[in-house]
MDAnalysis code that builds the backbone (N, CA, C; Angstrom):
import MDAnalysis as mda
import numpy as np

u = mda.Universe.empty(546, n_residues=182, atom_resindex=np.repeat(np.arange(182), 3), trajectory=True)
u.add_TopologyAttr("name", ["N", "CA", "C"] * 182)
u.add_TopologyAttr("resid", np.arange(1, 183))
u.add_TopologyAttr("resname", ["UNK", "UNK", "UNK", "UNK", "UNK", "UNK", "UNK", "UNK", "UNK", "UNK", "UNK", "UNK", "UNK", "UNK", "UNK", "UNK", "UNK", "UNK", "UNK", "UNK", "UNK", "UNK", "UNK", "UNK", "UNK", "UNK", "UNK", "UNK", "UNK", "UNK", "UNK", "UNK", "UNK", "UNK", "UNK", "UNK", "UNK", "UNK", "UNK", "UNK", "UNK", "UNK", "UNK", "UNK", "UNK", "UNK", "UNK", "UNK", "UNK", "UNK", "UNK", "UNK", "UNK", "UNK", "UNK", "UNK", "UNK", "UNK", "UNK", "UNK", "UNK", "UNK", "UNK", "UNK", "UNK", "UNK", "UNK", "UNK", "UNK", "UNK", "UNK", "UNK", "UNK", "UNK", "UNK", "UNK", "UNK", "UNK", "UNK", "UNK", "UNK", "UNK", "UNK", "UNK", "UNK", "UNK", "UNK", "UNK", "UNK", "UNK", "UNK", "UNK", "UNK", "UNK", "UNK", "UNK", "UNK", "UNK", "UNK", "UNK", "UNK", "UNK", "UNK", "UNK", "UNK", "UNK", "UNK", "UNK", "UNK", "UNK", "UNK", "UNK", "UNK", "UNK", "UNK", "UNK", "UNK", "UNK", "UNK", "UNK", "UNK", "UNK", "UNK", "UNK", "UNK", "UNK", "UNK", "UNK", "UNK", "UNK", "UNK", "UNK", "UNK", "UNK", "UNK", "UNK", "UNK", "UNK", "UNK", "UNK", "UNK", "UNK", "UNK", "UNK", "UNK", "UNK", "UNK", "UNK", "UNK", "UNK", "UNK", "UNK", "UNK", "UNK", "UNK", "UNK", "UNK", "UNK", "UNK", "UNK", "UNK", "UNK", "UNK", "UNK", "UNK", "UNK", "UNK", "UNK", "UNK", "UNK", "UNK", "UNK", "UNK", "UNK", "UNK", "UNK", "UNK", "UNK", "UNK", "UNK", "UNK", "UNK"])
u.atoms.positions = np.array([
    [98.729, 127.656, 99.491],
    [100.016, 126.993, 99.228],
    [99.817, 125.490, 99.341],
    [100.352, 124.773, 98.409],
    [100.315, 123.321, 98.390],
    [101.139, 122.790, 99.556],
    [100.549, 121.949, 100.400],
    [101.227, 121.427, 101.598],
    [102.613, 120.871, 101.320],
    [102.782, 119.996, 100.323],
    [104.120, 119.445, 100.100],
    [105.170, 120.501, 99.757],
    [104.750, 121.617, 99.224],
    [105.702, 122.643, 98.820],
    [106.028, 123.647, 99.930],
    [105.324, 123.577, 101.059],
    [105.569, 124.517, 102.152],
    [107.008, 124.446, 102.656],
    [107.560, 123.246, 102.751],
    [108.935, 123.097, 103.220],
    [109.917, 123.757, 102.247],
    [109.667, 123.621, 100.961],
    [110.522, 124.267, 99.962],
    [110.455, 125.779, 100.144],
    [109.249, 126.316, 100.273],
    [109.060, 127.752, 100.432],
    [109.756, 128.262, 101.690],
    [109.593, 127.545, 102.800],
    [110.235, 127.949, 104.060],
    [111.754, 127.887, 103.958],
    [112.275, 126.831, 103.334],
    [113.724, 126.694, 103.190],
    [114.272, 127.796, 102.296],
    [113.581, 128.076, 101.206],
    [114.011, 129.158, 100.309],
    [114.002, 130.499, 101.040],
    [112.965, 130.764, 101.826],
    [112.890, 132.028, 102.577],
    [114.068, 132.150, 103.538],
    [114.412, 131.049, 104.213],
    [115.535, 131.066, 105.151],
    [116.859, 131.314, 104.429],
    [116.950, 130.856, 103.175],
    [118.178, 131.033, 102.389],
    [118.194, 132.346, 101.605],
    [117.047, 133.034, 101.597],
    [116.955, 134.282, 100.854],
    [116.917, 134.095, 99.347],
    [116.350, 132.960, 98.899],
    [116.227, 132.702, 97.462],
    [114.773, 132.440, 97.108],
    [114.463, 132.607, 95.855],
    [113.098, 132.410, 95.369],
    [112.937, 130.982, 94.861],
    [111.832, 130.299, 95.220],
    [111.596, 128.956, 94.667],
    [111.496, 129.011, 93.142],
    [111.935, 127.950, 92.498],
    [111.854, 127.877, 91.039],
    [110.439, 127.501, 90.608],
    [110.156, 127.725, 89.354],
    [108.843, 127.391, 88.774],
    [108.594, 125.877, 88.830],
    [109.652, 125.101, 88.571],
    [109.561, 123.634, 88.572],
    [110.298, 123.114, 89.808],
    [109.638, 122.234, 90.553],
    [110.215, 121.689, 91.785],
    [109.957, 120.187, 91.838],
    [111.000, 119.441, 92.217],
    [110.862, 118.008, 92.491],
    [110.918, 117.817, 93.994],
    [110.017, 116.997, 94.518],
    [109.990, 116.677, 95.944],
    [110.102, 115.166, 96.095],
    [111.268, 114.705, 96.573],
    [111.520, 113.270, 96.752],
    [111.346, 112.919, 98.221],
    [110.606, 111.829, 98.471],
    [110.364, 111.358, 99.837],
    [111.022, 109.991, 100.015],
    [112.036, 109.953, 100.874],
    [112.764, 108.712, 101.126],
    [111.847, 107.672, 101.781],
    [111.018, 108.084, 102.734],
    [110.184, 107.142, 103.499],
    [109.187, 106.395, 102.628],
    [108.701, 107.035, 101.570],
    [107.694, 106.400, 100.712],
    [108.251, 105.979, 99.356],
    [109.539, 106.315, 99.092],
    [110.164, 106.004, 97.804],
    [109.318, 106.560, 96.655],
    [108.942, 107.829, 96.803],
    [108.161, 108.517, 95.771],
    [108.748, 109.901, 95.513],
    [108.431, 110.427, 94.343],
    [108.838, 111.785, 93.995],
    [107.692, 112.435, 93.238],
    [107.486, 113.714, 93.535],
    [106.459, 114.479, 92.854],
    [107.111, 115.609, 92.075],
    [106.558, 115.865, 90.897],
    [107.011, 116.960, 90.047],
    [105.929, 118.024, 90.038],
    [106.295, 119.241, 90.467],
    [105.376, 120.372, 90.505],
    [105.828, 121.437, 89.513],
    [104.840, 122.057, 88.879],
    [105.102, 123.210, 88.004],
    [104.109, 124.287, 88.402],
    [104.636, 125.462, 88.753],
    [103.756, 126.558, 89.156],
    [102.920, 126.212, 90.370],
    [103.449, 125.389, 91.260],
    [102.738, 125.011, 92.475],
    [101.732, 123.902, 92.295],
    [101.548, 123.426, 91.065],
    [100.572, 122.368, 90.782],
    [101.289, 121.047, 90.517],
    [100.736, 119.970, 91.040],
    [101.300, 118.643, 90.810],
    [101.123, 118.258, 89.342],
    [102.234, 117.929, 88.694],
    [102.211, 117.503, 87.300],
    [102.216, 115.983, 87.224],
    [103.084, 115.365, 88.033],
    [103.220, 113.910, 87.944],
    [103.907, 113.373, 89.190],
    [103.562, 112.148, 89.542],
    [104.232, 111.444, 90.624],
    [105.025, 110.278, 90.064],
    [106.091, 109.912, 90.754],
    [106.965, 108.821, 90.335],
    [107.258, 107.909, 91.516],
    [107.459, 106.644, 91.216],
    [108.026, 105.713, 92.185],
    [109.533, 105.760, 91.954],
    [110.304, 105.854, 93.045],
    [111.754, 105.992, 92.950],
    [112.430, 104.959, 93.841],
    [113.727, 104.925, 93.783],
    [114.542, 104.198, 94.753],
    [115.637, 105.135, 95.229],
    [115.851, 105.138, 96.543],
    [116.938, 105.907, 97.127],
    [117.941, 104.921, 97.721],
    [118.818, 105.418, 98.559],
    [119.898, 104.592, 99.088],
    [119.407, 103.430, 99.946],
    [120.124, 102.314, 99.838],
    [119.834, 101.169, 100.701],
    [120.384, 101.418, 102.111],
    [121.178, 102.466, 102.262],
    [121.700, 102.888, 103.576],
    [120.825, 104.012, 104.124],
    [120.963, 104.319, 105.413],
    [120.173, 105.432, 105.968],
    [120.495, 106.750, 105.265],
    [119.520, 107.670, 105.229],
    [119.783, 108.978, 104.624],
    [120.975, 109.631, 105.315],
    [121.812, 110.277, 104.523],
    [122.974, 110.965, 105.081],
    [123.517, 111.955, 104.069],
    [123.959, 113.094, 104.578],
    [124.571, 114.103, 103.724],
    [126.093, 114.012, 103.742],
    [126.647, 113.118, 104.548],
    [128.098, 113.022, 104.709],
    [128.775, 112.295, 103.552],
    [129.925, 112.817, 103.160],
    [130.760, 112.195, 102.143],
    [131.058, 110.752, 102.553],
    [131.088, 109.860, 101.589],
    [131.400, 108.437, 101.764],
    [130.360, 107.649, 102.553],
    [129.223, 108.255, 102.879],
    [128.182, 107.547, 103.636],
    [127.340, 106.642, 102.751],
    [127.297, 106.939, 101.463],
    [126.447, 106.256, 100.484],
    [124.958, 106.416, 100.796],
    [124.617, 107.395, 101.633],
    [123.220, 107.695, 101.933],
    [122.691, 108.776, 101.013],
    [121.396, 108.768, 100.787],
    [120.758, 109.817, 99.990],
    [120.731, 111.100, 100.819],
    [121.230, 112.208, 100.263],
    [121.298, 113.456, 101.027],
    [119.953, 114.181, 101.086],
    [119.622, 114.672, 102.259],
    [118.386, 115.423, 102.449],
    [118.627, 116.909, 102.216],
    [117.530, 117.629, 102.094],
    [117.582, 119.079, 101.984],
    [117.274, 119.594, 100.593],
    [117.476, 120.890, 100.427],
    [117.162, 121.570, 99.177],
    [118.377, 121.556, 98.250],
    [118.133, 121.107, 97.038],
    [119.170, 120.997, 96.015],
    [118.688, 121.695, 94.743],
    [119.611, 121.854, 93.814],
    [119.263, 122.326, 92.471],
    [119.863, 121.363, 91.466],
    [119.218, 121.245, 90.333],
    [119.796, 120.486, 89.222],
    [120.919, 121.344, 88.656],
    [122.148, 120.841, 88.720],
    [123.283, 121.620, 88.223],
    [123.605, 121.303, 86.767],
    [123.369, 120.057, 86.371],
    [123.640, 119.658, 84.990],
    [122.624, 118.616, 84.539],
    [122.283, 118.677, 83.244],
    [121.421, 117.693, 82.596],
    [122.299, 116.981, 81.576],
    [122.392, 115.666, 81.691],
    [123.308, 114.900, 80.846],
    [122.555, 113.764, 80.155],
    [122.778, 113.603, 78.856],
    [122.237, 112.464, 78.136],
    [121.213, 112.761, 77.071],
    [120.992, 114.017, 76.747],
    [119.989, 114.361, 75.724],
    [120.225, 113.554, 74.455],
    [119.142, 112.989, 73.928],
    [119.203, 112.281, 72.659],
    [119.684, 110.842, 72.735],
    [120.139, 110.405, 73.878],
    [120.586, 109.009, 74.005],
    [119.366, 108.087, 74.058],
    [119.485, 106.869, 73.556],
    [118.354, 105.946, 73.596],
    [118.094, 105.447, 75.025],
    [116.863, 104.999, 75.284],
    [116.568, 104.418, 76.595],
    [117.529, 103.271, 76.895],
    [118.022, 103.240, 78.136],
    [118.909, 102.162, 78.545],
    [120.374, 102.403, 78.268],
    [120.738, 103.555, 77.668],
    [122.153, 103.851, 77.442],
    [122.877, 103.850, 78.783],
    [124.024, 103.189, 78.831],
    [124.831, 103.112, 80.051],
    [125.846, 104.251, 80.037],
    [125.965, 104.943, 81.177],
    [126.927, 106.034, 81.340],
    [128.008, 105.617, 82.328],
    [129.240, 105.964, 82.014],
    [130.366, 105.824, 82.944],
    [131.071, 107.166, 82.961],
    [131.261, 107.721, 84.149],
    [131.865, 109.048, 84.228],
    [131.056, 110.087, 83.481],
    [129.724, 109.904, 83.442],
    [128.787, 110.810, 82.780],
    [128.948, 110.848, 81.263],
    [129.578, 109.827, 80.705],
    [129.784, 109.711, 79.260],
    [129.077, 108.445, 78.774],
    [128.288, 108.524, 77.686],
    [127.636, 107.319, 77.169],
    [128.666, 106.297, 76.694],
    [128.445, 105.028, 77.065],
    [129.411, 103.969, 76.746],
    [129.143, 103.291, 75.414],
    [127.934, 103.458, 74.875],
    [127.567, 102.733, 73.671],
    [126.855, 101.422, 73.986],
    [126.820, 101.032, 75.248],
    [126.110, 99.817, 75.688],
    [124.702, 100.208, 76.120],
    [123.751, 99.330, 75.851],
    [122.352, 99.592, 76.173],
    [121.773, 98.453, 76.992],
    [120.820, 98.801, 77.840],
    [120.060, 97.798, 78.574],
    [118.610, 97.898, 78.169],
    [117.863, 96.883, 78.479],
    [116.454, 96.861, 78.115],
    [116.280, 96.053, 76.863],
    [115.605, 96.628, 75.902],
    [115.332, 95.888, 74.672],
    [116.495, 95.958, 73.701],
    [117.635, 96.451, 74.138],
    [118.780, 96.594, 73.257],
    [119.708, 95.392, 73.367],
    [120.988, 95.581, 73.564],
    [121.928, 94.482, 73.411],
    [122.167, 93.643, 74.666],
    [121.699, 94.058, 75.823],
    [121.835, 93.267, 77.048],
    [120.503, 93.234, 77.779],
    [120.174, 92.117, 78.424],
    [118.924, 92.061, 79.197],
    [118.933, 93.099, 80.317],
    [117.753, 93.566, 80.761],
    [117.679, 94.630, 81.759],
    [118.421, 94.337, 83.066],
    [118.475, 93.095, 83.488],
    [119.093, 92.791, 84.778],
    [120.463, 92.144, 84.633],
    [121.051, 92.249, 83.456],
    [122.361, 91.655, 83.215],
    [123.409, 92.351, 84.073],
    [124.139, 91.599, 84.876],
    [125.134, 92.176, 85.773],
    [126.553, 92.061, 85.230],
    [126.713, 91.646, 83.979],
    [128.058, 91.537, 83.420],
    [128.780, 92.880, 83.379],
    [128.012, 93.955, 83.375],
    [128.611, 95.292, 83.320],
    [128.995, 95.794, 84.712],
    [128.788, 94.994, 85.764],
    [129.215, 95.410, 87.090],
    [128.105, 95.786, 88.038],
    [126.900, 95.296, 87.836],
    [125.821, 95.558, 88.789],
    [124.979, 96.751, 88.415],
    [124.598, 97.532, 89.426],
    [123.724, 98.680, 89.221],
    [124.427, 99.717, 88.356],
    [123.721, 100.192, 87.349],
    [124.309, 101.116, 86.379],
    [123.543, 102.427, 86.313],
    [124.203, 103.431, 85.798],
    [123.603, 104.733, 85.524],
    [123.168, 104.696, 84.067],
    [121.854, 104.834, 83.838],
    [121.331, 104.674, 82.487],
    [120.412, 105.823, 82.070],
    [120.272, 105.986, 80.788],
    [119.321, 106.843, 80.071],
    [119.549, 108.342, 80.186],
    [119.457, 108.919, 81.383],
    [119.651, 110.359, 81.595],
    [120.200, 110.575, 82.999],
    [120.882, 111.718, 83.175],
    [121.437, 112.096, 84.474],
    [121.029, 113.531, 84.781],
    [120.470, 113.726, 85.975],
    [120.244, 115.062, 86.520],
    [121.169, 115.171, 87.727],
    [122.256, 115.922, 87.587],
    [123.278, 116.034, 88.637],
    [122.828, 117.105, 89.629],
    [122.828, 116.764, 90.901],
    [122.339, 117.664, 91.939],
    [123.467, 118.387, 92.664],
    [123.181, 119.601, 93.066],
    [124.070, 120.384, 93.910],
    [123.279, 120.935, 95.075],
    [123.823, 120.807, 96.279],
    [123.143, 121.314, 97.468],
    [123.066, 122.831, 97.477],
    [122.010, 123.350, 98.103],
    [121.819, 124.794, 98.212],
    [121.987, 125.300, 99.645],
    [122.187, 124.380, 100.586],
    [122.247, 124.752, 102.000],
    [123.667, 124.560, 102.541],
    [124.354, 125.681, 102.766],
    [125.722, 125.623, 103.290],
    [125.759, 124.827, 104.592],
    [126.717, 123.896, 104.664],
    [126.893, 123.098, 105.868],
    [125.899, 121.960, 106.016],
    [124.881, 121.935, 105.179],
    [123.882, 120.859, 105.207],
    [124.112, 119.920, 104.031],
    [124.157, 120.496, 102.822],
    [124.402, 119.697, 101.619],
    [125.291, 120.425, 100.601],
    [125.941, 121.484, 101.072],
    [126.871, 122.226, 100.213],
    [128.119, 122.578, 101.023],
    [129.272, 122.253, 100.439],
    [130.547, 122.573, 101.064],
    [131.070, 121.452, 101.955],
    [132.356, 121.458, 102.164],
    [133.005, 120.531, 103.094],
    [132.678, 119.075, 102.851],
    [132.407, 118.349, 103.929],
    [132.133, 116.907, 103.865],
    [130.672, 116.577, 103.591],
    [129.870, 117.581, 103.222],
    [128.454, 117.341, 102.959],
    [128.026, 117.817, 101.573],
    [128.974, 117.974, 100.659],
    [128.672, 118.560, 99.358],
    [128.057, 117.537, 98.398],
    [126.781, 117.698, 98.132],
    [126.042, 116.778, 97.260],
    [126.678, 116.685, 95.871],
    [127.058, 117.802, 95.297],
    [127.647, 117.787, 93.954],
    [128.963, 117.019, 93.947],
    [129.806, 117.283, 94.929],
    [131.094, 116.579, 95.004],
    [130.926, 115.081, 95.266],
    [129.775, 114.693, 95.817],
    [129.480, 113.279, 96.061],
    [128.921, 112.604, 94.800],
    [128.723, 113.349, 93.732],
    [128.168, 112.810, 92.476],
    [126.782, 112.195, 92.715],
    [125.916, 112.974, 93.339],
    [124.541, 112.522, 93.572],
    [123.696, 112.962, 92.390],
    [123.035, 111.983, 91.778],
    [122.220, 112.215, 90.581],
    [120.800, 111.694, 90.789],
    [119.924, 112.145, 89.907],
    [118.669, 111.456, 89.617],
    [118.939, 110.809, 88.272],
    [118.769, 109.494, 88.173],
    [119.107, 108.804, 86.919],
    [118.327, 107.514, 86.741],
    [118.417, 106.962, 85.535],
    [117.809, 105.671, 85.236],
    [118.680, 104.542, 85.760],
    [118.113, 103.322, 85.719],
    [118.811, 102.154, 86.241],
    [118.508, 100.922, 85.402],
    [119.436, 99.969, 85.427],
    [119.194, 98.674, 84.787],
    [118.411, 97.744, 85.712],
    [118.125, 98.183, 86.920],
    [117.392, 97.363, 87.888],
    [116.002, 97.944, 88.152],
    [115.267, 98.125, 87.075],
    [113.934, 98.711, 87.193],
    [112.995, 97.867, 88.053],
    [113.214, 96.561, 88.092],
    [112.337, 95.685, 88.878],
    [112.461, 95.958, 90.383],
    [113.481, 96.696, 90.800],
    [113.663, 97.035, 92.213],
    [113.196, 98.454, 92.549],
    [112.726, 99.194, 91.554],
    [112.242, 100.546, 91.814],
    [111.102, 100.462, 92.833],
    [111.160, 101.370, 93.809],
    [110.180, 101.381, 94.886],
    [110.759, 100.846, 96.185],
    [111.951, 100.246, 96.082],
    [112.672, 99.746, 97.259],
    [114.032, 100.427, 97.311],
    [114.536, 100.744, 98.500],
    [115.875, 101.329, 98.588],
    [116.898, 100.395, 97.949],
    [117.741, 100.949, 97.056],
    [118.718, 100.111, 96.368],
    [119.951, 100.863, 95.888],
    [119.966, 102.186, 95.963],
    [121.077, 102.940, 95.373],
    [122.230, 103.133, 96.351],
    [123.244, 103.807, 95.881],
    [124.388, 104.185, 96.720],
    [124.340, 105.682, 97.016],
    [123.138, 106.223, 97.084],
    [122.927, 107.633, 97.406],
    [122.086, 108.386, 96.400],
    [122.088, 107.931, 95.158],
    [121.331, 108.612, 94.107],
    [119.839, 108.317, 94.210],
    [119.060, 109.076, 93.441],
    [117.626, 108.846, 93.291],
    [117.436, 108.171, 91.936],
    [116.883, 106.957, 91.955],
    [116.727, 106.169, 90.735],
    [115.290, 106.211, 90.243],
    [115.153, 106.263, 88.924],
    [113.850, 106.216, 88.250],
    [113.889, 105.158, 87.165],
    [112.705, 104.710, 86.755],
    [112.627, 103.850, 85.574],
    [113.139, 104.662, 84.381],
    [113.682, 103.990, 83.398],
    [114.314, 104.668, 82.268],
    [113.366, 105.589, 81.502],
    [112.169, 105.136, 81.199],
    [111.245, 106.007, 80.465],
    [110.791, 107.172, 81.331],
    [110.717, 106.961, 82.662],
    [110.355, 108.060, 83.562],
    [111.433, 109.136, 83.577],
    [112.706, 108.746, 83.672],
    [113.771, 109.756, 83.718],
    [113.881, 110.480, 82.380],
    [113.634, 109.785, 81.286],
    [113.671, 110.449, 79.977],
    [112.568, 111.502, 79.890],
    [111.361, 111.148, 80.311],
    [110.256, 112.110, 80.299],
    [110.504, 113.285, 81.234],
    [110.988, 112.995, 82.437],
    [111.263, 114.053, 83.405],
    [112.365, 114.979, 82.900],
    [113.383, 114.403, 82.300],
    [114.511, 115.170, 81.756],
    [114.026, 116.260, 80.796],
    [113.017, 115.925, 80.008],
    [112.474, 116.880, 79.046],
    [111.701, 118.010, 79.718],
    [111.236, 117.788, 80.932],
    [110.412, 118.766, 81.651],
    [111.204, 119.732, 82.518],
    [112.380, 119.311, 83.012],
    [113.131, 120.126, 83.967],
    [114.326, 120.808, 83.312],
    [114.876, 121.785, 84.000],
    [116.007, 122.550, 83.501],
    [117.056, 122.670, 84.590],
    [118.288, 122.979, 84.199],
    [119.323, 123.281, 85.179],
    [118.845, 124.466, 86.017],
    [119.056, 124.363, 87.320],
    [118.606, 125.397, 88.244],
    [117.318, 125.054, 88.958],
    [116.514, 124.143, 88.388],
    [115.283, 123.736, 89.061],
    [115.603, 123.093, 90.394],
    [114.722, 123.303, 91.361],
    [114.962, 122.819, 92.723],
    [114.471, 121.395, 92.937],
    [115.211, 120.704, 93.822],
    [114.878, 119.348, 94.228],
    [114.981, 119.293, 95.742],
    [113.872, 119.014, 96.420],
    [113.857, 118.863, 97.866],
    [113.786, 117.383, 98.173],
    [114.725, 116.908, 99.000],
    [114.730, 115.507, 99.420],
    [114.472, 115.472, 100.918],
    [113.418, 114.769, 101.306],
    [113.017, 114.675, 102.717],
    [112.922, 113.214, 103.133],
    [112.876, 112.997, 104.452],
    [112.727, 111.629, 104.981],
    [111.419, 111.007, 104.615],
])
């Protein structure tokens, strides 16, 4: 068994569920994420998580820990840098399109390119009540602040460079597991 995946396997066993074929493992302490398929490492990513301490509590703005699943994939076919509001493409683009990558006229940090919406799998930890990851709108998504990737900067979400999230989006499916650890 691959060491990084042991925690996923143990958590799944405790929950009475089977690990998925594709698994993402995000590490808050190192601002990295690994993508595994069939227990084998496919690719590693540099990410950004919350600028606040990790937390599963509603309104904490912390990145939630624990085992999650991708509940929805949003943004197929949109160009790199597409800005989303309320999970709907706005028609505005960042990057090489109509606004510079770090332009803050749109209101600062933005949700761009693709969205992987997460839902917690652990009752009382990241699912239900005041700890529900899905109800907190926690995503893995692109950002207009790619120059800050690798440093904590989000309001709870996991941020990737735009081309990274587009590539990852093509590899994962709804239901795939995402483990977020310290």
